[in-house]
C-alpha positions in Angstrom: -27.3 -60.5 -37.0 -26.1 -61.1 -40.9 -22.3 -61.0 -41.3 -22.9 -58.7 -44.2 -24.2 -56.0 -41.6 -21.2 -57.3 -39.1 -18.8 -56.5 -41.6 -20.6 -53.4 -42.8 -20.5 -51.8 -39.3 -16.6 -52.7 -39.0 -15.0 -51.1 -41.8 -17.7 -48.6 -41.0 -16.2 -47.5 -37.9 -12.7 -48.2 -39.3 -13.2 -46.0 -42.0 -14.5 -43.0 -39.3 -11.5 -43.9 -37.0 -8.1 -43.4 -39.9 -10.4 -40.0 -40.9 -10.2 -38.6 -37.6 -6.4 -40.1 -36.3 -5.6 -38.5 -39.6 -6.7 -35.3 -38.9 -5.8 -35.5 -34.8 -2.3 -36.7 -35.9 -1.7 -33.5 -37.9 -2.5 -31.1 -35.3 -0.9 -33.1 -32.5 2.8 -33.0 -34.1 2.1 -29.2 -34.6 0.5 -28.2 -31.4 2.8 -30.2 -29.2 5.8 -28.1 -31.1 4.2 -24.9 -30.6 3.1 -26.1 -26.5 7.0 -27.4 -26.0 8.4 -23.7 -27.5 6.2 -21.3 -26.0 5.0 -23.8 -22.4 8.0 -25.4 -22.0 9.4 -29.3 -21.6 8.3 -28.4 -17.4 4.6 -27.7 -17.9 4.0 -30.8 -20.7 5.7 -32.9 -18.0 3.7 -31.9 -15.1 1.0 -32.0 -17.0 1.5 -36.2 -18.0 2.5 -36.6 -14.8 -0.9 -35.6 -13.4 -3.0 -36.9 -16.4 -1.8 -40.4 -15.1 -1.7 -39.7 -11.0 -5.4 -38.6 -12.2 -5.7 -42.4 -13.6 -5.1 -44.1 -10.4 -8.6 -42.7 -9.5 -10.2 -44.0 -12.3 -8.9 -47.9 -11.4 -12.6 -47.1 -9.2 -14.3 -47.9 -12.0 -13.5 -51.7 -11.7 -13.9 -52.5 -15.5 -18.3 -51.7 -15.3 -17.7 -50.4 -18.5 -16.2 -53.3 -20.1 -18.3 -55.5 -18.0 -22.4 -53.8 -19.4 -20.3 -54.1 -23.3 -20.0 -57.8 -22.4 -23.4 -57.6 -21.3 -25.1 -56.6 -24.1 -24.3 -58.2 -26.8 -27.1 -61.1 -26.0 -29.6 -59.0 -25.9 -28.7 -56.6 -28.6 -28.3 -59.6 -30.8 -32.1 -60.2 -30.3 -33.0 -56.7 -29.7 -34.6 -57.2 -26.2 -34.7 -53.2 -25.7 -36.9 -54.2 -22.4 -33.6 -55.4 -21.2 -31.1 -53.2 -22.7 -33.2 -50.7 -20.7 -32.8 -52.6 -17.8 -28.6 -52.5 -18.2 -27.8 -49.1 -19.2 -30.2 -48.1 -15.5 -28.1 -50.4 -13.4 -25.2 -49.2 -15.3 -26.1 -45.5 -14.5 -26.4 -46.3 -11.1 -23.0 -48.4 -10.6 -21.1 -45.6 -12.3 -22.8 -42.5 -10.6 -20.9 -43.5 -6.8 -18.1 -44.4 -8.7 -18.2 -40.5 -9.8 -18.7 -40.0 -6.3 -15.9 -42.2 -5.1 -13.2 -40.6 -7.3 -14.6 -37.2 -6.9 -13.7 -38.2 -2.7 -10.0 -39.8 -3.3 -9.8 -36.7 -5.9 -9.8 -34.6 -3.0 -7.9 -36.4 -0.6 -5.2 -37.0 -3.0 -5.2 -33.0 -3.4 -3.9 -32.8 -0.3 -0.8 -34.4 -1.8 0.2 -32.7 -5.0 3.1 -30.4 -2.5 4.6 -33.9 -1.6 4.5 -34.8 -4.7 6.1 -31.9 -6.2 8.1 -30.7 -4.0 10.2 -28.8 -6.2 7.5 -27.8 -8.8 8.4 -25.2 -11.2 4.8 -23.9 -11.6 2.3 -21.7 -8.8 0.8 -24.6 -6.3 -2.8 -22.1 -8.0 -1.3 -23.3 -12.0 -1.1 -27.3 -9.9 -4.5 -27.5 -8.5 -6.2 -25.7 -11.3 -5.0 -28.2 -14.0 -6.0 -31.1 -11.3 -9.5 -30.6 -11.1 -9.8 -29.0 -14.8 -9.0 -32.5 -15.2 -10.9 -34.0 -12.4 -14.0 -32.1 -13.7 -13.5 -33.7 -16.8 -12.9 -37.2 -15.5 -16.3 -36.7 -13.5 -18.1 -36.1 -16.4 -18.1 -39.1 -17.8 -19.8 -41.0 -14.7 -22.1 -38.6 -14.6 -23.5 -38.3 -17.6 -21.4 -40.2 -20.3 -22.9 -43.9 -19.4 -24.8 -44.2 -22.3 -22.4 -44.4 -24.9 -21.7 -47.8 -23.8 -24.6 -49.1 -26.2 -23.1 -47.8 -29.1 -19.6 -49.4 -28.8 -21.3 -52.5 -27.8 -23.7 -52.3 -30.9 -20.9 -52.0 -33.1 -21.5 -48.0 -33.3 -19.1 -46.7 -31.8 -18.0 -45.0 -34.9 -20.2 -42.3 -33.1 -18.2 -42.2 -30.5 -15.3 -41.3 -32.4 -17.0 -38.6 -34.6 -18.0 -35.5 -31.4 -15.1 -37.0 -29.3 -12.0 -36.0 -31.8 -14.0 -33.4 -33.7 -14.0 -31.9 -29.7 -11.5 -33.2 -29.2 -9.5 -31.6 -32.3 -11.0 -27.7 -31.5 -9.9 -27.5 -28.0 -6.4 -28.5 -29.2 -6.7 -25.3 -32.3 -8.0 -23.2 -29.3 -5.5 -24.2 -27.5 -3.2 -23.1 -29.7 -4.4 -19.9 -30.3 -4.1 -19.6 -26.7 -1.2 -20.0 -26.5 -0.1 -17.9 -29.4 -2.1 -14.5 -27.9 -1.5 -15.3 -24.1 1.0 -17.6 -23.2 -1.6 -18.4 -20.5 -1.8 -21.4 -18.2 -4.8 -21.0 -16.9 -6.9 -20.5 -20.3 -5.2 -23.4 -22.1 -5.9 -25.8 -19.6 -9.7 -24.8 -19.6 -10.0 -25.7 -22.8 -10.1 -28.8 -21.5 -13.0 -28.5 -18.3 -15.1 -26.9 -21.6 -14.4 -30.5 -23.6 -15.6 -32.1 -21.4 -18.7 -30.3 -21.3 -19.2 -30.0 -24.5 -18.6 -33.0 -25.4 -21.3 -34.4 -23.4 -24.2 -32.7 -24.0 -23.3 -33.4 -27.8 -23.0 -36.7 -27.6 -26.2 -37.7 -25.0 -28.2 -35.7 -28.0 -26.9 -37.8 -30.3 -27.4 -41.1 -28.4 -31.1 -40.3 -27.6 -31.7 -39.4 -31.5 -30.2 -43.0 -32.0 -32.0 -45.1 -29.7 -35.0 -43.4 -29.4 -37.1 -46.5 -27.4 -33.9 -46.1 -24.5 -35.7 -44.8 -21.6 -32.4 -45.3 -19.0 -33.4 -44.3 -14.8 -30.9 -44.2 -12.4 -33.4 -45.1 -9.9 -34.9 -47.7 -11.1 -31.0 -49.1 -12.0 -30.6 -48.9 -8.1 -34.2 -51.2 -8.0 -32.7 -53.6 -10.7 -28.9 -53.9 -9.4 -29.7 -57.3 -7.6 -32.1 -58.5 -10.8 -27.8 -58.6 -13.1 -25.4 -60.4 -10.6 -23.2 -61.3 -13.6 -22.5 -57.5 -13.5 -20.9 -57.6 -10.3 -19.0 -61.2 -11.0 -17.5 -59.7 -14.4 -16.9 -56.0 -12.9 -14.3 -58.4 -10.2 -12.4 -60.0 -12.9 -12.2 -56.6 -15.3 -11.2 -54.9 -12.0 -8.5 -57.4 -11.4 -6.9 -57.1 -14.9 -7.8 -53.2 -15.2 -4.7 -53.2 -12.9 -2.6 -54.9 -14.8 -3.7 -52.8 -18.3 -2.9 -49.7 -15.1 0.7 -50.3 -14.5 1.2 -51.3 -18.1 0.3 -47.7 -19.6 0.0 -45.5 -16.8 2.8 -46.1 -14.2 5.2 -44.9 -16.9 6.2 -41.2 -17.0 4.9 -41.5 -12.5 8.8 -43.7 -12.2 10.5 -41.9 -15.3 9.4 -38.8 -12.9 10.3 -40.9 -9.5 13.8 -42.5 -11.0 15.4 -39.5 -14.1 13.0 -36.6 -14.2 9.8 -34.5 -14.8 12.3 -32.9 -18.1 12.3 -37.0 -19.1 8.9 -37.3 -19.0 8.5 -34.6 -21.4 11.2 -36.1 -24.0 9.7 -39.4 -23.4 6.2 -38.0 -23.9 7.7 -36.5 -27.6 8.6 -40.5 -28.0 5.2 -41.5 -26.7 3.4 -38.9 -28.6 4.5 -40.3 -32.5 3.5 -43.7 -31.0 1.3 -43.8 -29.2 -0.4 -41.7 -31.8 -0.2 -45.2 -33.7 -1.1 -47.4 -31.3 -4.4 -45.4 -31.1 -4.8 -45.8 -34.3 -3.8 -49.4 -35.1 -6.5 -50.3 -32.0 -9.3 -47.8 -33.4 -9.0 -49.3 -37.1 -9.1 -53.1 -36.1 -11.2 -52.3 -32.3 -13.9 -51.8 -34.8 -15.0 -55.3 -35.1 -14.3 -56.1 -31.1 -18.2 -56.0 -30.7 -18.8 -58.1 -34.6 -16.1 -60.6 -32.7 -18.5 -61.1 -29.6 -21.5 -61.6 -31.9 -19.8 -63.8 -33.4 -19.4 -65.9 -31.1 -22.7 -65.3 -29.4 -23.9 -67.0 -32.5 -21.6 -70.5 -32.6 -20.2 -71.3 -35.8 -16.8 -73.1 -34.2 -15.0 -73.2 -37.8 -15.9 -69.4 -38.5 -14.4 -68.1 -35.4 -12.0 -69.5 -35.7 -11.2 -68.4 -39.6 -12.0 -65.1 -38.9 -9.1 -65.4 -35.3 -7.0 -66.0 -38.2 -7.8 -63.2 -40.5 -7.9 -60.7 -37.5 -4.5 -61.8 -36.4 -2.6 -61.8 -40.4 -3.8 -58.1 -40.0 -2.5 -57.6 -37.4 0.7 -59.0 -37.8 0.7 -56.8 -41.4 0.6 -53.6 -39.7 2.2 -54.4 -37.0 5.2 -55.5 -39.0 4.9 -52.2 -41.3 4.9 -50.0 -38.4 7.3 -51.5 -36.4 9.8 -51.5 -39.1 8.9 -48.2 -40.3 8.8 -46.4 -36.3 13.4 -48.1 -36.1 13.4 -46.3 -39.1 11.8 -42.9 -39.2 11.4 -42.3 -35.6 15.0 -40.4 -35.0 15.3 -38.4 -38.1 11.7 -37.6 -37.4 12.6 -36.1 -33.7 15.1 -34.8 -35.3 13.6 -32.5 -37.8 10.3 -32.1 -36.1 11.7 -31.0 -32.5 15.2 -31.2 -32.5 18.4 -33.4 -32.4 18.3 -32.2 -29.5 14.8 -34.4 -28.6 16.4 -37.2 -29.6 16.6 -40.1 -26.9 19.5 -42.4 -27.5 18.2 -45.8 -29.8 17.9 -48.1 -27.0 15.3 -46.5 -25.8 13.4 -46.4 -29.1 13.9 -50.1 -29.6 12.2 -51.0 -25.8 9.6 -48.3 -27.1 9.2 -50.0 -30.6 9.0 -54.3 -28.5 6.5 -52.5 -26.3 4.0 -51.6 -28.7 4.7 -54.3 -31.7 3.0 -56.3 -28.5 0.5 -54.0 -27.5 -0.5 -53.7 -32.1 -0.7 -57.9 -31.6 -2.1 -58.7 -28.9 -5.5 -57.3 -30.1 -6.8 -60.2 -31.8 -6.6 -63.0 -28.5 -8.0 -60.0 -26.1 -11.1 -59.5 -28.6 -12.0 -63.4 -28.4 -11.4 -62.9 -24.3 -13.9 -60.6 -24.5 -15.8 -62.1 -26.9 -16.3 -65.3 -24.7 -16.4 -64.0 -21.6 -13.0 -65.4 -20.0 -11.9 -62.7 -17.4 -11.3 -66.0 -14.4 -7.8 -65.6 -14.8 -7.3 -62.9 -11.8 -3.7 -63.8 -11.2 -3.0 -63.6 -13.9 -2.5 -59.3 -13.8 -1.6 -59.3 -9.7 0.9 -61.3 -11.0 1.9 -59.0 -14.1 2.0 -56.2 -12.0 4.2 -57.5 -9.3 7.2 -59.0 -12.1 6.1 -55.9 -14.3 6.5 -52.9 -10.5 9.8 -55.2 -9.6 11.7 -54.4 -12.9 11.1 -51.6 -13.2 11.5 -50.4 -9.7 15.6 -52.1 -10.0 15.9 -51.4 -13.4 15.4 -48.0 -12.7 17.1 -47.1 -9.8 19.8 -49.0 -11.5 19.8 -48.0 -15.9 16.8 -45.0 -15.2 14.6 -45.1 -18.2 15.4 -48.1 -20.4 15.1 -49.7 -17.0 12.1 -48.4 -15.8 10.8 -49.2 -19.7 12.0 -52.8 -19.5 9.3 -53.3 -16.5 5.8 -53.1 -18.7 8.2 -55.7 -21.1 8.8 -58.8 -19.1 5.1 -58.1 -17.5 3.7 -58.7 -21.2 6.2 -61.3 -22.3 5.6 -63.5 -19.4 1.3 -62.9 -19.2 0.5 -61.4 -22.7 2.3 -63.3 -25.3 2.5 -67.2 -23.2 -0.6 -67.4 -21.0 -3.0 -65.6 -23.0 -3.2 -67.0 -26.1 -2.6 -70.8 -23.8 -6.1 -69.4 -21.6 -7.7 -68.7 -25.0 -7.2 -72.1 -26.5 -8.0 -74.1 -23.3 -10.9 -72.2 -22.4 -12.6 -70.6 -25.4 -11.4 -72.6 -28.0 -11.3 -75.6 -26.3 -8.4 -77.4 -28.7 -4.4 -77.5 -28.7 -2.4 -74.1 -28.8 0.2 -75.6 -30.3 -1.8 -74.5 -33.1 -1.6 -71.0 -32.2 2.3 -71.4 -31.2 3.0 -73.0 -34.9 1.3 -70.1 -36.6 2.5 -66.7 -34.4 6.2 -67.9 -35.2 5.7 -68.4 -38.7 4.2 -65.1 -38.7 6.7 -63.3 -37.0 9.8 -64.8 -39.7 7.2 -63.1 -42.5 7.8 -60.5 -41.3 11.5 -60.4 -40.1 12.6 -60.9 -43.5 11.2 -58.5 -45.3 13.3 -56.2 -42.4 16.3 -57.9 -43.4 16.3 -56.6 -47.2 15.2 -53.6 -47.2 17.5 -52.6 -44.0 19.6 -53.3 -46.7 18.7 -52.4 -49.6 17.8 -49.1 -48.2 19.8 -48.0 -45.7 19.3 -44.5 -43.9 22.9 -43.8 -44.9 21.9 -43.4 -48.3 18.8 -41.3 -48.3 19.4 -39.0 -45.4 16.2 -38.7 -43.3 17.2 -36.3 -41.0 17.9 -33.5 -43.3 14.6 -32.3 -44.2 11.4 -33.6 -44.4 11.2 -33.6 -48.3 14.2 -36.7 -47.9 12.2 -37.6 -44.5 9.1 -38.4 -46.4 11.0 -39.5 -49.8 12.0 -42.8 -47.4 9.2 -43.0 -45.2 7.5 -44.1 -49.0 9.8 -46.0 -50.1 10.7 -48.2 -46.8 7.1 -48.9 -46.1 5.9 -49.7 -49.3 9.0 -51.8 -50.0 8.3 -53.4 -46.9 4.7 -53.8 -46.4 4.1 -55.3 -50.4 6.9 -58.3 -49.9 5.4 -58.8 -46.0 2.0 -58.6 -47.9 3.4 -61.0 -50.2 4.4 -63.7 -48.3 1.8 -63.9 -45.5 -0.4 -63.8 -48.3 1.5 -67.2 -49.9 2.3 -69.0 -46.6 -0.8 -67.7 -44.0 -4.3 -69.2 -44.2 -5.6 -65.8 -42.4 -3.7 -63.8 -45.1 -6.1 -65.6 -47.6 -8.5 -66.0 -46.5 -8.4 -61.5 -46.0 -7.5 -61.1 -49.8 -10.4 -63.8 -50.3 -12.6 -60.8 -48.8 -11.3 -57.9 -50.3 -11.9 -59.3 -54.1 -15.0 -60.9 -52.8 -16.3 -57.2 -52.5 -14.6 -56.0 -55.0 -15.7 -57.9 -58.1 
């Protein structure tokens, strides 16, 4: 694939992600306020906990979707339509069986809901209706939406984003109307299932339109299953890696519920809604180049691969620095203005969440290249991460509550994601010393901290009082974001090769 085509697709993915991110962000904050006021913190905590419980069932997916996405890179690069049809058929066959497994496991889990919520504020009918609605929505992906993997591997994830986010926005608007006029829990929950059905119908129509030659057959997939042993190989490896990611994100609300309270899950959910939306934005914006990285590695130009790696890492550090500093200064006054000062958590919690998010922002480049090289064999790493994260979270949660729970993820991320993964990529993928990475990483850290120190003293929060009104908040947000962003960009441009490469690319495109 020509480089320009790869760049154009990445930019299109990024633009679509940005548009829908901004729309979703505005609707999410407005709707969250309405839902909390009308439905209550206990109900929002309940739905959040149920979704995390269902996350356990989705582990049955085993990472097959990611394995198929990796396997599709080469046939897509070679335009081998027959092989693509065969791979998608195998994927459909495997996903159908996974769907049946999740359905059975979900029915078994449903038997234990009265034990999980022994002192429930709501009738069991509401809890069961929510659980099975979320379960049905999840199952649609396994029985009907498996073809969307082809769009992602072909750098057309903007199609998935556009249709899914459109359906999600419509669902939220309908839920807001339901809450305003009826305050009915059942109708609110039912919109989740309606979203899944609507999205599935529209997405499959679009896939058939984009790939008219795609003729996948689940029955044929059963016969072709043994022809692609690499699917099982990569699936086994990715399953273990998926466990690490699951523990990192999905178990936190459940542990908070276990060690603190259901209401604290909702309070924590307010913060993660703010920071989580930003994390999704960063991942979608920069993750739009995932398939492009895989395609680049398939070409095998070593010098170009390293240039793109440092370019993407520099962009991530710039964005991570801007967002982390802005969140540190703006989150508490925003929560106070948005929901009320009673919803503000201690600063320690905010700092831990931001530190966790910073690692997530910056790890993406390493993850992209590890995936592009197919380096999934370090299956011990996520197991160690799970043990460390859970041990620290359980001990810390029992001793210190919410801060202790959050420390579990952070310790696991530092040891495995920040230290081990770069070494693994450099030794097995780039096949060079990781020392170059650590010196470059340390330089990037220093360059994003210096402007933060300067802005903190030049623009003290006490002077601008962003917590007094949204007008003050917006003015302060604009001042610190532009000032910090300009200073950080200038330092990265002067002292890092990656940012200079990015600058030349932008300048070349606009000349």
